N, C-alpha and C positions, 0 to 999 in steps of 0.2 A: 525600550532600552535594549541595546545589543548585549550579547553574552559577555563581550569584552569589557563593556562599561560596568557590568555588574560584578566583575571579578576583581580579586586582589592580586596585583602583580608585584613581583619583587623588583623588576626593572623593566624599562621599555624594550630592552633587547629580547624579552621573553614573549612579547606580543606578536601574534601571527594573525593577520586578518585574512578571511577567506578571499581567495582570488589573488592575493599578493605573492604567494609562492605555492609550490606543489604540496607542501605539507598540510595546508589548510589550518584549521583551528587547533591551537595547542591546548588540549584538554587538561594536561597535567598542570598547566599554569592557572587553571581556574580554581576558585575556592570551593570548599565542600558545599557551601550554601547554594552555589550556582549548579553544581552537579545534582543536588537534591531537587532543586527547582525543575531541572530538565527531566529527571527520572519520575517526578510526580505527574508529569504530563502523560506518561505511558500507561496503557491498560495493564491490569494485574498480570495477565498471561504473557504480555510482552516483557514484563520485569523478570519473569522466570528465565526467559532466553538470555537477556542481557546480563544476568548475574555472572555468566561465564566470560564476559568481555575482559574483565581484569579483577584482581583482588580488591582494588579500591571500590569498585562499583558493588561488588558482592557485599563488602562491609557496609557501605552506605545504605544499600537496599534493606539490610537487616538491622539498621541502627534505630535507636529511639527517635532521633531527629526526623527520620523519614516518615515515621508514623505518629508524629506528635499530634496532640488534640486539635491544633489549628488546621490540620490537613483533614478534610472531610473523608469519612470512610467510604469504601466502595459500596455499590448498590447491593443490598441483600437479595439473594435469589432463592427460589424454592428448590428443595432437593427432596428426593424420594428414595428410601432405602428399604428393600425387601428381597428376601431370598438371595442374599449375597451380592446384589447389584445396586450400585449407587448411580442414580440418574439425576442429572442436574439440568435445570432450564437455562439455556443460553439466550438471553434477551436480545442479543445482537442478531442472531440467526433465527430467532423466534421458533425454537424447537427444543425438544428434550434430547439430551445426549448422555450416553453412559460414560462414567469416569472410572478408569482403572484403579483397582486397589492392590496392584501387584507389589507395591512398596511395603504393604503389611505382611509380616512373616507368617501369618496364619491364613488358611483358606478363607476366602470371603464368605462362603456359605456357613462358616462357623460363627460369624459375627452378628451381633445385634446392636443397632444404633440406639444409644440411650439419650444423648443430648447433643446440641449444637449451639455454640456461643463463641463470640470473639474470634471467629476465623478458625476455630478448632472443632473437631468432632470427637465424641467419646463413644467407644464401642466396648462391648463385653464379648469375649470369645468363649465358646463352649469347649474349645480344644484343650485349654489349660486352666480356664477360670480366671484369666488375667483381664484387667481393664486396660484399654488402649486409648491414649489421647494422641490424636494425630492432626497435622495440618495438611490437608489434601493438595494445597498449592505448592508448598515446599517439599511435600512428600516425606516429612519427618515424623517419627513416631516415638512415643514414650510408653513402655510397658510396665504396668504397676500391679503388684499383688497386695491384697489387703493385709493389714497387720495380723500377726499370729493371734489365733483365738477367734477370728471372724471368717465366715465362709461366704464366698461369692455366690453360692447357691441361693442365698437369701435375696439376691438381686434378680427379680423376675423381669421378663421381657414385657413391653407394653402389649396389652391385649387389643384385638381389633376393636375399632370404635363402634360400639353398638349403643348409641345414645338413645335414651328414653326420657320422656317428660318427667319432671318432678311430680311425685305422687301427691294426692290430696288425701284428706282424712277419709273421704268416701271410698278411696281405693282399697281400704282394708289393710289388715296387718301383713298379709302376704305381699302386697304391692310395696309396702314400706320396706319390708325386709329385702325384697329383690333390689330396690334402689340402693339400700345400704350396702348390699354385697358388691355393687359396682365400685364402691369405695373401700375395697378390702386390701389394697396394697399397703404393706408396712414399710417398705424401703424405697426411697427415691434417690436418684443420682443426678447431680447437676454440676455444671461448670460455672465458676465465678471468674469473670474476666473484667478488666478495665482497659480501655483503648490506649491510654497513655502509659500503661505499665506492661512490661514484657514478661509477665508471669501469669500463672493461673492458679486457682484452687479447685480441686476436685472434691465435692462434698458427697458423702454417702450417708444419708440421714435415715434414722429409724432402724438400724441394724442391731441385732442382739448378739451378744457374745456367746460362743459355743460353750463356754465354761460357766454360764450364768447358773446360779443356784435357784431353787424354787422361789426363794424370797425375792430374788432380784430378777425373776423372769420377765417382769413387766418393763424393765429398763431397756430403752431403745436409744442407743448411742448415736452421736453424730461424729463420723470420722472425716477428717479433713487432710487432704494431701496438698502441701504447699510446694509448688515447683521452684520457688526461690530458695527455700531451705532444703528441698528434696527430702522432706520428712513427713510422716503421718503423725497426726495428733488426735486425741479424743476430746471432742467438744461437749457442749451442753446436751442434755437429754432432750429428745423430741417431746413436745407436749403430750401428756398422757391421754390416751384415747384417740389420738389423731390417726386417721386412715386416709390414704391418698387415693386418688382416682386411678383405677386400673389402666385406663387409656391415657392418663394425663402426662403432662410434660412440665418441666420447670422453666422459669424465666429469671434472668439475672440482670440487676441494675445496681451500679455503684457499690459493689462488694456485697450485695445481699441477694439471696435466693428466695424466690416466691413460688409457692405450690398451692394448688386448689385442694381443699380437704372437706370432708364431711365427718363430723365427730359428735357423738352423743355427749362425750365428756366436755368438749368445747362449747356445746350448746346447752350447758347447764342441766344435763341429764334428760333432755327431751329429744325427740326425733327431729326437732327443728324445722317444722314445715313452713313456718313463717321466715325463718332464717336458715335455710337448708344448707348453705355453704359457708365456709370460712376460707380465708387465705392465711396461711402461715408463712411468716417471713423469718429467714435465718440471716442475721447479720454476722458475716464471717470474720469481720474485724473485731467486733465486741464479743463474739461467741454468745449471742443472745437470740432466743426464739420469741416471737410475738405473734399476736393474732389480729387479723382485720376481718370483721364479720361482714357478710354480704346479705342484704335484704333481697327477697325474691321479687323480681319485677315481671316475671313471666314464667312459663313452664320449661324454658329452654336453658340448658346448662351453659354457664358463662365460660368464656375463654380469656386467657391472659396473654398479652403480647407486649413486647418492648417497643417503645416509640421514642427515640431521641432522649434516652435517659430517664424515662418515666414508664410506669406500668399502666396499661390501658385494659379495661374490662370490656370485652365485646360480647354482645348477646343479641341473638336474632329474635325478632318478634314472632311469637308462636302462632299468630294468626296471619302473618304476611311474610312469606319467605324472602321477599325483596326488600325488607326493612331491617336494619340493624341499629342498635344503640351502642354508643361508645362513651365510656366514662373513664375519668382518671382516678386511679387508686391513690388515696392519701391515708396514711396510717392514723393520724390524729384528727382528721376532719371527716365529716360526712361525705360520702361519695356522691358527687353531683354529675348529672349527664352533661357531657361536652357537646354532643351532637347526635342527631339521628341521620343516618346515611341511607339513601335509597339506591339499590342496585339498578342500574339502567336496564329497562325491559328489553332494549334492543339487543342486549347480549344473549338473551335466551327467549326469543319470541315464540309464542305458541303458534302452531299451524292452524289454519282455519278449521273450526269445528273440533279441535283437539286441545287437550291440556298442554301446559308448557312442557317441552321435552327435557328440561333440566330442573332438577330439584336441589335446592341448597341444603348442605349438611351443616351441622353445628360444630364446625372445626375450622380454626384459622390459626395462622402463624404469622409472625412479623418481627422484623428488626429494622432499626433505623427509620426510614421514611415510608417503607412499603409494608402493606398488609396483604396477605394472601388468604382468600376464603375458598374453601373446598365445596364442590358440588358434584352431583352425579348426573350423567346423561343417561336417560332411561329408555331412549328409543332403540328399536332393533337395529342391529348392525346391517341388516338388509336395506335399511332406509338410508341410502347414500346421501340424500339431501340433508338429513338431520345430523349425519356424522356417526361415528362408532360409539357404542355404549362404553362408558368408562368414567374416569375421574376428570373433572373439569375444575380448573383453578381460575378464580377471578382476582386480578391484581389491582390494588388501589394505592395510588400515591397521595399521601396527605397534603404535601406541599402544592402539587399541581391539581389536586381534586379531580383526578381522572380515574376511570375504570377501564381495565383491559382484560379481555378474555384470552387466556392462554390456550394453546392447542390441547385437545383432549388426549389424555393418557389412556389409550384403548385397553379394555379388559382382555381382549383376545389378540393373538399375534397377527393383526391385520396390517401392521406396518412392516415394511420390508427393511432389513438392515441387520447389522451385527448385534444389536441389542434387542431383537424381537422377543427373545426368551423372557426378558424382564417384563414384557407386557402381557405375558400369558397369565390368565387367571384374574380374579377380582381384585381391583385396586382399592385399598382401604385408606382413608384419609389419616388414620393414626400414624402412618409412617411418613407423613409429610412434615418437613422441617424448613425453617428459614436459615440461610447460611450467608455470612458476610466474608467473601474471600479476602485473605490477608497474608502477604508474605512475611509481615512483621510479627505474626503470632508465633511465639516459640513454645516448644514442648519441653 
């Protein structure tokens, strides 16, 4: 169908066919549906440029219809934020590129990335203690302060990912206490977004009031900022005894926020070696917390990822680094394994007589159709054939059932270019997130 046939015209005099005169196609005569159909064909970064063509296009690109549910979302890409620099993987160029944060009014080195969801990023700044929700595609920011009586100092940065196997009874009391300390975080921050709604909620869970009395010291509130009403509200108290993983992240699906936790309180007063983890869910619409307990299937810490509107639990086999199990999380049903996936050995083959040069870590992120699993390249940088030592990401498409190894993010400044400083030092998987670029995500 030509564009003219798909348009709604007021009269035949308004129809201009390409080649019939010098004016070409009369875009003003085309309906909004046709404009949206054409704009949807453009890559996200091209949409940024064409916003300036006219006010009508700018309005359509930011409209609800443009980003309605029937329009598939853009591909989620891995991003890495550390030491004030945001590095994004460009899958078209197959390389990592630094993205400027000049549109944020605070120095980038004062920022800590807390969450990524729905095309938005949430930072905390040490400069003023504000929380910042921004869309790096439209370069728009919202600066938020917590309600009076609550301090942003309670929101701690994610600690470097130092994963250890779950202890056993033979490990002794000290080993158990060391494991529990890795779940010492009291406050988590997460974004709740829905693709078909142009608003977000920012959830600050587990924070204590500065004015709490001794009797109420155990109360840990849930603060919720609603961008639609532009107001903070105080929600339900976080389950007593819940402690979040120091290196952990939140995942959101359908208005709910999910967090991995280890809690003696939730585990009926025991250390929970048979059931060492729980997942707590906050339903932001109903203002209700609930718990989903996870049985231990191995000694490796599970990871939560979003996949097309559902929560998946990903866990590596403790005896084989090339095997991972993936299960769907259901609140009212036993969790059953969906599949066991094997990482292709061709992506990290061992050299003759040597061990495999890459070791998988227990960290993965995902949104939409893509899963990104982190690993470490442990060969010396002097070994040019093996590549530089650094962070390696394996990308997996569920729909196409393919694995792709992304270029290594080198630990030392071996790469030449304007962002080489960001590659200096040890890269830790904790600061890896998944990001779905979206011009329609509003702050």
